[in-house]
Each structure stands twice: as structure tokens, then as C-alpha cells.
N, C-alpha and C positions, 0 to 999 in steps of 0.2 A: 516244677518250680514250687518252692515253699513261700507262702505269703503269710504275713501276720495281719489278720483282720480282727479287730476287737479282742486282741490278746490271744486269739486262738490260731493255731498253726493249721495250714491247709496242705494236705498231701494228696496228690492225684485228685479224686473226686470226694475226698473226705475232709471234714473239719475236725481236728483233734480237740476234744473238750477237756481232757486231762489224763494224767498217768494214773493207772490203777495199781500197778505192781511192777517190780523190777527184779530180775533174777540174774544169774551168772551169764547167761547167753542172750538175754533179751529183755524186752519191756512189753507191757500190756497197757493199751490206751482205750479210753472210751471215746467214740467219735460219732459223727453223723454223716450220712451220705448226702451231699449237697443237693442233688437233683431230686432224690426221692424223700428227703427229710426223714430218713430212717436211722434210728440209733443202732450202732454196731460196736463191736470190739475189734481193735486192730492189734495183732500180735506181731511184734517186730523182733527179728533176729539181728543182733548187733553185727556190724561189719568186722569186728575183731574175731568173730567165731571161726573155727576151722572150716575149711572148704567142705568137708564131709557133712557138716551140720547144715550147710546151705542146701545140699542135695536132699538130705533127709527131710528138711523143712518143706521143700518144694514137693517132695513125694507125699508128705503128710497132707498137704493142701490138695493134691491131685486125688488121693484116695478119699479124703473126706468130702470132696465135691460129689462123689458117687453115693454117699450115704444120705438116705432120707428116712428118718425114723423119729417119732415124737419124743423119744428119750435120748436123742443125740443132738447136740448143738450143730446147726447148719453152717457150712462154710460158703461164703458168697464170692470171694475174690482172692487172688494171689497176685502180687506184683513186686517189682524191685524199684527202689527209689534211693538215689545217692548211696550206693554200696550197701544198702540194707534190704532185706526181704521182708515182706508183710503178708500175713494171712488175715483176711477180713471175715469175721464170723458173727453169727447171730448174737445180739445182746439180750440177755435174760434178766428182766427186771425182778429182783428178789435177792436171795442170799445163797451163799454156799453152805454146805452142811457143817463145816468147821465153825463158821460164824454163829450158826444156830446153836451148836453145842456149847460154845463159849458163853453165849447170852443166856441160855435156858438150862444148861447142865444136861443131865441124863435125859435121853429121849424115851418116852414110853415104848414098850416092846412092840405094840401094835403099829405104831408110827414107824419105828425102825424097820419092821418087817415090810411095810408098804414101800418105804424108800429102797430097801434092798431088792425087792421084787422089781420095781421100776428100773433100777440100775441094771439088774440082770437082764431085763428085756432089751435094753439098748446094747449091752455087751453081747447077748445072744445074736442079735441082728448083725453086729460087727463081725462076730466070729464066723457067721455064715458067709460073710464076704472075705473071709480069711484075714481079718484085721485083729491085731492084739493091741489093747490100749497101752500097757506098760506103765501107767502112772495113776492107778485108781487110789484115790485118797479123799477124805472128807472135803478138802479144799477144792476138789475138782467135781464134786457133786453139786449141781445147781438146783435150787428149789425156787420156782417162780412165785411171785406174790399171789398167784391163783392156785398154787399147790402142785403145779406140774414139776416132775422130777426130770 
């Protein structure tokens, strides 16, 4: 059941705080788990998506639940609600690499090398689990406020 409390939408155990992005097949929201008071990201696949996307989305959640690495965002939950599927993942307080490049321009080589190394560590771990990312780009590289990649 969806409730509107203080202008925030509630879905399952999560209060939606706002929409962060929208794409052709879905939307990304920032939320908070009600019982644990933990900020999360909810990735929503739209109901109009082809059936094959729903299976791939669910499989992505199942695979990512098995991944535990400091350079990979953690997945906490997968559920369906009103003909939409959701993946709930770790909220990283910080910026994506694309935002940093836009704001500061060219990144010094030593920082770029560090970022590339940390990304490679996460990809190496995923590849050992026979997972291929398929969408590596600056917008998907998250850098926390404390400098974790």
C-alpha cells in the first residue's frame, strides 16, 4: 500500500524522499528504510518495460546480492509493487565521477590512476564471480565524501 505522509511516498518498508534520475526503462529514487532509518537508493523498473527486462532486472538483483566487495555497491532488497520491480541498494553519500569532472574539469593523473585502480578491483572481483558489468561510465563510478570509490 502506498501512503502519503508528509508529502513522502511510502512503498513497502521504504519512504521515498525524492527522484534522482529517470531513464527509458525506469527511475531512481533516494529513500530511507523505515525500521532501520538507513538511507538507500531504490531502482524502479517501469511496468511498460518488456517482460525480458523484468527477468534480467530480477537476475541482476539476485547476482548482486552475492557480491560483497568494498568497491561494489551493495544490494539489500528486491521486490515487486503495483506492477513495478524494485532493487534497493546502498546509498553512497558523495558524487559520481561525471559530476566531479563537470565541476572541476580534468582530474590530475595520479587521482585518475587511483580511481581506475579501485574500479578495476571491483570489476576483477565481479569477473571472478563470472559477472560482466556492461555499463562502465563516469556516471556509474561513485566517489564517497570520504574518498572511497
